[in-house]
Structure formats: C-alpha cells, structure tokens
C-alpha positions as a Markdown table, in Angstrom:
| # | Residue | x | y | z |
|---|---|---|---|---|
| 1 | Unk | -122.9 | 7.1 | -42.3 |
| 2 | Unk | -122.3 | 10.4 | -43.9 |
| 3 | Unk | -122.4 | 13.1 | -41.1 |
| 4 | Unk | -122.1 | 16.8 | -41.5 |
| 5 | Unk | -120.4 | 19.6 | -39.9 |
| 6 | Unk | -122.5 | 21.9 | -37.8 |
| 7 | Unk | -122.0 | 24.7 | -40.0 |
| 8 | Unk | -122.7 | 22.9 | -43.5 |
| 9 | Unk | -126.3 | 24.1 | -43.8 |
| 10 | Unk | -125.7 | 27.7 | -43.0 |
| 11 | Unk | -122.6 | 27.8 | -45.3 |
| 12 | Unk | -124.6 | 26.4 | -48.1 |
| 13 | Unk | -127.6 | 28.8 | -47.2 |
| 14 | Unk | -125.2 | 31.9 | -47.4 |
| 15 | Unk | -123.2 | 30.6 | -50.4 |
| 16 | Unk | -126.6 | 30.1 | -52.3 |
| 17 | Unk | -127.7 | 33.8 | -51.3 |
| 18 | Unk | -124.4 | 35.2 | -52.5 |
| 19 | Unk | -124.6 | 33.2 | -55.9 |
| 20 | Unk | -128.1 | 34.3 | -56.4 |
| 21 | Unk | -127.2 | 37.9 | -56.0 |
| 22 | Unk | -124.3 | 37.6 | -58.5 |
| 23 | Unk | -126.7 | 35.8 | -60.9 |
| 24 | Unk | -129.5 | 38.4 | -60.7 |
| 25 | Unk | -127.3 | 41.4 | -61.6 |
| 26 | Unk | -125.8 | 39.6 | -64.5 |
| 27 | Unk | -129.0 | 38.2 | -66.0 |
| 28 | Unk | -131.8 | 40.4 | -65.0 |
| 29 | Unk | -132.1 | 42.6 | -68.4 |
| 30 | Unk | -132.5 | 39.4 | -70.3 |
| 31 | Unk | -135.0 | 37.9 | -67.8 |
| 32 | Unk | -137.2 | 40.8 | -68.2 |
| 33 | Unk | -137.2 | 40.5 | -72.1 |
| 34 | Unk | -137.9 | 36.8 | -71.6 |
| 35 | Unk | -141.0 | 37.5 | -69.5 |
| 36 | Unk | -142.3 | 40.1 | -72.0 |
| 37 | Unk | -141.9 | 37.8 | -74.9 |
| 38 | Unk | -143.5 | 34.9 | -73.2 |
| 39 | Unk | -146.4 | 37.0 | -72.0 |
| 40 | Unk | -146.9 | 39.1 | -75.2 |
| 41 | Unk | -145.8 | 37.2 | -78.1 |
| 42 | Unk | -147.5 | 39.3 | -80.7 |
| 43 | Unk | -146.3 | 42.5 | -79.5 |
| 44 | Unk | -142.6 | 41.2 | -79.1 |
| 45 | Unk | -142.0 | 38.5 | -81.8 |
| 46 | Unk | -138.3 | 38.5 | -81.5 |
| 47 | Unk | -135.5 | 39.6 | -79.1 |
| 48 | Unk | -134.1 | 42.8 | -81.0 |
| 49 | Unk | -137.8 | 44.2 | -81.3 |
| 50 | Unk | -138.4 | 43.6 | -77.6 |
| 51 | Unk | -135.1 | 45.2 | -76.5 |
| 52 | Unk | -135.5 | 48.2 | -78.6 |
| 53 | Unk | -139.0 | 48.9 | -77.5 |
| 54 | Unk | -138.3 | 48.4 | -73.9 |
| 55 | Unk | -135.2 | 50.5 | -73.9 |
| 56 | Unk | -137.0 | 53.2 | -75.8 |
| 57 | Unk | -140.3 | 53.3 | -73.9 |
| 58 | Unk | -139.2 | 52.4 | -70.4 |
| 59 | Unk | -135.4 | 53.0 | -70.1 |
| 60 | Unk | -132.8 | 50.8 | -68.4 |
| 61 | Unk | -133.8 | 51.0 | -64.7 |
| 62 | Unk | -137.6 | 51.0 | -65.1 |
| 63 | Unk | -137.5 | 48.9 | -68.3 |
| 64 | Unk | -134.5 | 46.2 | -68.4 |
| 65 | Unk | -134.0 | 46.2 | -64.7 |
| 66 | Unk | -137.8 | 46.2 | -63.8 |
| 67 | Unk | -138.4 | 43.7 | -60.9 |
| 68 | Unk | -134.9 | 43.6 | -59.8 |
| 69 | Unk | -135.8 | 43.8 | -56.0 |
| 70 | Unk | -138.5 | 41.0 | -56.3 |
| 71 | Unk | -136.0 | 39.2 | -58.6 |
| 72 | Unk | -133.5 | 39.4 | -56.0 |
| 73 | Unk | -135.8 | 38.4 | -53.3 |
| 74 | Unk | -137.0 | 35.4 | -55.5 |
| 75 | Unk | -133.5 | 34.2 | -56.3 |
| 76 | Unk | -132.1 | 34.7 | -52.9 |
| 77 | Unk | -135.0 | 32.9 | -51.3 |
| 78 | Unk | -134.9 | 30.1 | -54.0 |
| 79 | Unk | -131.1 | 29.6 | -54.0 |
| 80 | Unk | -130.3 | 29.9 | -50.3 |
| 81 | Unk | -133.0 | 27.3 | -49.6 |
| 82 | Unk | -132.2 | 25.2 | -52.8 |
| 83 | Unk | -128.5 | 24.9 | -52.0 |
| 84 | Unk | -129.0 | 24.3 | -48.4 |
| 85 | Unk | -131.5 | 21.7 | -49.0 |
| 86 | Unk | -129.2 | 20.2 | -51.9 |
| 87 | Unk | -126.4 | 19.6 | -49.4 |
| 88 | Unk | -128.8 | 18.1 | -46.9 |
| 89 | Unk | -130.5 | 16.0 | -49.5 |
| 90 | Unk | -127.1 | 14.7 | -50.8 |
| 91 | Unk | -126.1 | 13.4 | -47.4 |
| 92 | Unk | -129.6 | 11.7 | -47.1 |
| 93 | Unk | -129.2 | 10.1 | -50.7 |
| 94 | Unk | -125.6 | 9.0 | -49.6 |
| 95 | Unk | -126.9 | 7.3 | -46.5 |
| 96 | Unk | -129.8 | 5.7 | -48.3 |
| 97 | Unk | -127.5 | 4.2 | -50.9 |
| 98 | Unk | -124.5 | 3.3 | -48.8 |
| 99 | Unk | -122.0 | 5.9 | -50.3 |
| 100 | Unk | -119.4 | 6.8 | -47.8 |
| 101 | Unk | -118.8 | 10.5 | -48.9 |
| 102 | Unk | -121.2 | 13.0 | -50.6 |
| 103 | Unk | -118.2 | 13.7 | -53.1 |
| 104 | Unk | -118.4 | 10.1 | -54.2 |
| 105 | Unk | -122.1 | 10.3 | -55.2 |
| 106 | Unk | -122.8 | 9.6 | -58.9 |
| 107 | Unk | -124.5 | 12.0 | -61.4 |
| 108 | Unk | -127.8 | 10.4 | -60.9 |
| 109 | Unk | -127.7 | 10.6 | -57.2 |
| 110 | Unk | -126.7 | 14.3 | -57.4 |
| 111 | Unk | -129.6 | 14.9 | -59.9 |
| 112 | Unk | -132.1 | 13.3 | -57.5 |
| 113 | Unk | -130.7 | 15.4 | -54.6 |
| 114 | Unk | -131.5 | 18.4 | -56.7 |
| 115 | Unk | -134.9 | 17.2 | -57.5 |
| 116 | Unk | -135.9 | 16.8 | -53.8 |
| 117 | Unk | -134.3 | 20.1 | -52.8 |
| 118 | Unk | -136.3 | 22.0 | -55.5 |
| 119 | Unk | -139.6 | 21.1 | -53.8 |
| 120 | Unk | -138.6 | 23.3 | -50.8 |
| 121 | Unk | -137.1 | 26.1 | -52.8 |
| 122 | Unk | -140.3 | 26.2 | -55.0 |
| 123 | Unk | -142.5 | 27.3 | -52.0 |
| 124 | Unk | -140.2 | 30.3 | -51.4 |
| 125 | Unk | -139.9 | 31.1 | -55.1 |
| 126 | Unk | -143.4 | 31.0 | -56.3 |
| 127 | Unk | -144.8 | 34.2 | -54.5 |
| 128 | Unk | -141.7 | 36.3 | -55.1 |
| 129 | Unk | -141.6 | 35.4 | -58.7 |
| 130 | Unk | -145.2 | 36.1 | -59.1 |
| 131 | Unk | -144.5 | 39.8 | -58.0 |
| 132 | Unk | -141.5 | 40.0 | -60.3 |
| 133 | Unk | -143.4 | 38.8 | -63.4 |
| 134 | Unk | -146.3 | 41.2 | -62.7 |
| 135 | Unk | -143.9 | 44.1 | -62.4 |
| 136 | Unk | -142.0 | 43.0 | -65.6 |
| 137 | Unk | -145.0 | 42.8 | -67.7 |
| 138 | Unk | -147.2 | 45.5 | -66.1 |
| 139 | Unk | -147.1 | 48.2 | -68.9 |
| 140 | Unk | -148.2 | 45.8 | -71.5 |
| 141 | Unk | -150.8 | 44.2 | -69.2 |
| 142 | Unk | -152.6 | 47.6 | -68.5 |
| 143 | Unk | -152.2 | 48.9 | -72.2 |
| 144 | Unk | -153.8 | 45.7 | -73.4 |
| 145 | Unk | -156.8 | 46.4 | -71.1 |
| 146 | Unk | -156.8 | 50.1 | -72.3 |
| 147 | Unk | -155.6 | 51.5 | -69.0 |
| 148 | Unk | -152.7 | 53.8 | -68.0 |
| 149 | Unk | -149.9 | 51.7 | -66.4 |
| 150 | Unk | -149.5 | 52.8 | -62.6 |
| 151 | Unk | -146.2 | 53.5 | -61.1 |
| 152 | Unk | -146.1 | 50.8 | -58.4 |
| 153 | Unk | -143.2 | 49.1 | -56.4 |
| 154 | Unk | -143.0 | 45.6 | -55.1 |
| 155 | Unk | -144.2 | 46.3 | -51.7 |
| 156 | Unk | -147.5 | 48.1 | -53.0 |
| 157 | Unk | -148.1 | 45.4 | -55.5 |
| 158 | Unk | -147.8 | 42.6 | -52.9 |
| 159 | Unk | -150.3 | 44.4 | -50.7 |
| 160 | Unk | -152.9 | 44.9 | -53.6 |
| 161 | Unk | -152.5 | 41.1 | -54.4 |
| 162 | Unk | -153.1 | 40.1 | -50.8 |
| 163 | Unk | -156.1 | 42.5 | -50.5 |
| 164 | Unk | -157.7 | 41.3 | -53.8 |
| 165 | Unk | -157.0 | 37.6 | -53.6 |
| 166 | Unk | -155.5 | 36.8 | -50.0 |
| 167 | Unk | -152.5 | 34.6 | -49.5 |
| 168 | Unk | -153.6 | 32.1 | -52.4 |
| 169 | Unk | -153.2 | 34.9 | -54.9 |
| 170 | Unk | -149.4 | 34.9 | -54.2 |
| 171 | Unk | -149.3 | 31.1 | -55.1 |
| 172 | Unk | -150.9 | 31.4 | -58.6 |
| 173 | Unk | -148.8 | 29.1 | -60.7 |
| 174 | Unk | -147.4 | 26.8 | -57.8 |
| 175 | Unk | -148.3 | 23.7 | -59.6 |
| 176 | Unk | -146.5 | 25.0 | -62.7 |
| 177 | Unk | -143.6 | 26.0 | -60.5 |
| 178 | Unk | -143.3 | 22.4 | -59.1 |
| 179 | Unk | -143.6 | 21.0 | -62.6 |
| 180 | Unk | -140.7 | 23.4 | -63.8 |
| 181 | Unk | -138.4 | 23.2 | -60.6 |
| 182 | Unk | -138.4 | 19.7 | -59.5 |
| 183 | Unk | -137.6 | 17.7 | -63.0 |
| 184 | Unk | -135.5 | 21.0 | -64.0 |
| 185 | Unk | -133.3 | 20.9 | -61.0 |
| 186 | Unk | -132.6 | 16.9 | -61.4 |
| 187 | Unk | -131.0 | 17.9 | -64.8 |
| 188 | Unk | -129.5 | 21.0 | -63.5 |
| 189 | Unk | -127.3 | 19.5 | -60.8 |
| 190 | Unk | -126.8 | 16.3 | -62.9 |
| 191 | Unk | -125.4 | 18.5 | -65.7 |
| 192 | Unk | -123.3 | 20.5 | -63.4 |
| 193 | Unk | -121.6 | 17.6 | -61.8 |
| 194 | Unk | -121.3 | 15.8 | -65.0 |
| 195 | Unk | -119.6 | 18.8 | -66.7 |
| 196 | Unk | -117.4 | 19.2 | -63.8 |
| 197 | Unk | -116.2 | 15.6 | -64.0 |
| 198 | Unk | -115.6 | 16.0 | -67.7 |
| 199 | Unk | -113.4 | 19.1 | -67.1 |
| 200 | Unk | -111.5 | 17.7 | -64.1 |
| 201 | Unk | -107.6 | 17.3 | -65.3 |
| 202 | Unk | -106.1 | 14.0 | -64.5 |
| 203 | Unk | -104.9 | 13.8 | -60.9 |
| 204 | Unk | -107.1 | 16.5 | -59.7 |
| 205 | Unk | -110.5 | 16.7 | -57.8 |
| 206 | Unk | -113.7 | 18.5 | -59.0 |
| 207 | Unk | -113.0 | 21.2 | -56.5 |
| 208 | Unk | -109.7 | 21.9 | -58.2 |
| 209 | Unk | -110.9 | 22.8 | -61.7 |
| 210 | Unk | -110.5 | 26.5 | -61.2 |
| 211 | Unk | -112.9 | 29.6 | -61.9 |
| 212 | Unk | -113.1 | 29.3 | -65.7 |
| 213 | Unk | -114.1 | 25.8 | -65.7 |
| 214 | Unk | -116.6 | 26.4 | -62.8 |
| 215 | Unk | -118.2 | 29.2 | -64.8 |
| 216 | Unk | -118.5 | 26.8 | -67.9 |
| 217 | Unk | -120.0 | 23.9 | -65.7 |
| 218 | Unk | -122.5 | 26.3 | -64.2 |
| 219 | Unk | -123.4 | 27.7 | -67.6 |
| 220 | Unk | -124.0 | 24.3 | -69.0 |
| 221 | Unk | -126.2 | 23.3 | -66.1 |
| 222 | Unk | -128.2 | 26.5 | -66.8 |
| 223 | Unk | -128.7 | 26.0 | -70.4 |
| 224 | Unk | -129.7 | 22.4 | -69.7 |
| 225 | Unk | -132.3 | 23.5 | -67.2 |
| 226 | Unk | -133.9 | 26.3 | -69.2 |
| 227 | Unk | -134.0 | 24.2 | -72.5 |
| 228 | Unk | -135.9 | 21.5 | -70.7 |
| 229 | Unk | -138.3 | 23.4 | -68.6 |
| 230 | Unk | -139.1 | 26.3 | -70.9 |
| 231 | Unk | -142.8 | 25.3 | -71.8 |
| 232 | Unk | -143.7 | 24.9 | -68.1 |
| 233 | Unk | -142.2 | 28.4 | -67.5 |
| 234 | Unk | -144.1 | 29.9 | -70.3 |
| 235 | Unk | -147.3 | 28.7 | -68.6 |
| 236 | Unk | -146.3 | 29.8 | -65.2 |
| 237 | Unk | -145.4 | 33.3 | -66.5 |
| 238 | Unk | -148.8 | 33.6 | -68.1 |
| 239 | Unk | -150.7 | 32.4 | -65.1 |
| 240 | Unk | -148.8 | 34.7 | -62.8 |
| 241 | Unk | -149.0 | 37.9 | -64.9 |
| 242 | Unk | -152.8 | 37.3 | -65.6 |
| 243 | Unk | -153.6 | 36.1 | -62.2 |
| 244 | Unk | -155.7 | 33.4 | -64.0 |
| 245 | Unk | -156.9 | 30.3 | -62.0 |
| 246 | Unk | -156.9 | 28.2 | -65.2 |
| 247 | Unk | -155.4 | 24.8 | -64.5 |
| 248 | Unk | -152.0 | 24.3 | -66.1 |
| 249 | Unk | -152.9 | 21.5 | -68.5 |
| 250 | Unk | -156.0 | 23.6 | -69.8 |
| 251 | Unk | -153.6 | 26.6 | -70.4 |
| 252 | Unk | -151.1 | 24.3 | -72.1 |
| 253 | Unk | -153.8 | 23.0 | -74.6 |
| 254 | Unk | -155.3 | 26.4 | -75.1 |
| 255 | Unk | -151.8 | 27.9 | -76.1 |
| 256 | Unk | -151.0 | 25.0 | -78.4 |
| 257 | Unk | -154.3 | 25.2 | -80.2 |
| 258 | Unk | -154.4 | 28.9 | -80.5 |
| 259 | Unk | -150.8 | 29.9 | -81.0 |
| 260 | Unk | -148.9 | 26.6 | -81.9 |
| 261 | Unk | -146.2 | 24.6 | -80.5 |
| 262 | Unk | -143.5 | 27.3 | -80.9 |
| 263 | Unk | -145.4 | 29.8 | -78.5 |
| 264 | Unk | -144.2 | 27.4 | -75.7 |
| 265 | Unk | -140.8 | 28.4 | -76.5 |
| 266 | Unk | -141.3 | 32.1 | -77.0 |
| 267 | Unk | -138.6 | 33.9 | -75.1 |
| 268 | Unk | -136.1 | 31.0 | -75.1 |
| 269 | Unk | -133.4 | 32.9 | -76.9 |
| 270 | Unk | -132.9 | 35.6 | -74.1 |
| 271 | Unk | -133.0 | 32.8 | -71.6 |
| 272 | Unk | -130.4 | 30.9 | -73.2 |
| 273 | Unk | -128.2 | 34.0 | -73.6 |
| 274 | Unk | -128.9 | 35.1 | -70.0 |
| 275 | Unk | -128.4 | 31.7 | -68.3 |
| 276 | Unk | -125.0 | 30.9 | -69.3 |
| 277 | Unk | -123.2 | 33.9 | -67.6 |
| 278 | Unk | -126.0 | 34.2 | -64.9 |
| 279 | Unk | -125.5 | 30.6 | -63.8 |
| 280 | Unk | -121.9 | 30.6 | -64.3 |
| 281 | Unk | -121.8 | 33.6 | -61.9 |
| 282 | Unk | -124.1 | 31.7 | -59.5 |
| 283 | Unk | -121.8 | 28.7 | -59.2 |
| 284 | Unk | -118.7 | 30.6 | -59.2 |
| 285 | Unk | -119.8 | 32.8 | -56.2 |
| 286 | Unk | -121.4 | 29.7 | -54.4 |
| 287 | Unk | -118.3 | 27.5 | -54.7 |
| 288 | Unk | -115.6 | 30.1 | -53.9 |
| 289 | Unk | -117.7 | 31.7 | -51.0 |
| 290 | Unk | -118.2 | 28.2 | -49.6 |
| 291 | Unk | -114.4 | 27.4 | -49.7 |
| 292 | Unk | -113.8 | 30.7 | -48.0 |
| 293 | Unk | -116.5 | 30.1 | -45.3 |
| 294 | Unk | -115.2 | 26.6 | -44.6 |
| 295 | Unk | -111.5 | 27.9 | -44.3 |
| 296 | Unk | -112.8 | 30.2 | -41.6 |
| 297 | Unk | -114.8 | 27.7 | -39.5 |
| 298 | Unk | -112.5 | 24.6 | -39.8 |
C-alpha cells in the first residue's frame, strides 16, 4: 500500500500556490487579451488589434494587467487545491491499481489522478475566475450597453454580484468549468508526465531532468490543455461576463449557428503564446519549491 508523509499534502498545497503566483505574473497580459477576444470577437478580430487598443485605451496596469488580483486568487485557489488533490489522488490510484510507488504510475494513471483532482479545484476556481473575467471585459460590456464603464475593484464587484444574484451568481458557468477542467487536466498531467519521460536522459529519473526540461514539459502540458478545452473556455467566459443563465449546450449551438465554428477558437492564439511560459513557470516553481520543502522536513 502506498503511504504518504504527514507533510505531503501541505507541501503540494504550498508548491501549487507558489507555482500559480509565478504563472500569473508571466501570463496575465495575454490572458486579458484572450478574454477580450473570446467575449467581443467583432471588436477584437485578432491579437495585434486587441493588444494595441487595450494598451492605448486602458494602459498596462488597468488594461493588460486588469483582474490580476482575482486572477492570483483564482490561480492560487485552483492550483494549491489541484496539486494537493493530485498528490492524494495519485496515492489513491496507486493503491487501487496495486502500484508500489506513485513514481511508478503510468501516463494514463497520472492523467486519471489529474481528472479526479480537477473536480475539487473547479469549485474554488469558478467564483474567482468569474470576477476576473468580469473585470477584464468590463469596459467593453458597459460600452456595448451604451453606459460609462465604472471604476470598480474585485472586492466591490464581488459584493455587487452577491447583492444582485446571491451565492449562485458567483457560480455561473460551473458546469462549463467542470467540462473544461476535468477532461482538460487528464490530458494536462498525462502530457506533463509523458514529456518528462521523453526528456529523461538514460540512467536518470524524471526528477533529475533539470530546470529547462521541466519548463518544456510544463509548456507542452499547458499547450495540450488549452488546445483541447478551448471551446468550453469560450462558453465559460461568455456565461461569466454576461451573467447569463443559458445552459451550456444552448450557448454552444447559438455561437456555432450565429458566428461559426471558428468563434469557439477565438483567442486561442494569445492562450497558446501565454500558456507555454506561464505553465513552464508553474511547474518549475512547483517542482523546485517541493524539493526544497522536502529537504527541510525529511
């Protein structure tokens, strides 16, 4: 039976939090552009136009780094729970399949551990990401309604949502989040472990591949995740920005009918460009902080 050290879960939790922080600061500007392009495809048909207009009209802090605080909250909440749950689920899967050590799990088993872990992280992610998406697309939402965009921060926006829609208002797009996260993280962790295996030199273990190969493995995992889950992410962004209660499949059909198939991939460019360095930074920080914490407690 696979046991665990008493510090394994808190170490994974802290490692996930630190990795998420690094990831946000590396990838936030392109995440903002992605949300704008997903939500307002006619206004922002491509990445250069979106970048120029956002920079000219809103600047760096209020424009490209809009929603950084809720983005940090979303990513830290998601990844701390995701990585803590992933470690626990790996042990669960190892025990269920009779594998003696977590390190010996195959690619499919690691992917399935990620699938299970993503259920728990989605519950933390949905409300924080909803606030982030609203802040990122706020100017366009108000202009489209013929109103002056307010200057509002994440705390007051959260209060407004709770006042108008109650707690369910913060969980708009939860089904789309589950649909995006659970299959997505199956392929995310499977791709990460597969790439680590492929990059491991003869006679060494996956933990000895070094910083550059860890970044590459993380980058490949991120690109795999976003390429596969992007249509669900477009629907989630629209549901959260508009506050709509439209069922996910109805919105999918509506977008396909009115805007065509490619609308479901609007904003994929900035996502792919963002995710390679951002997910590379996530895994690099996670793996090395985990090694450092393990060296202290063991």
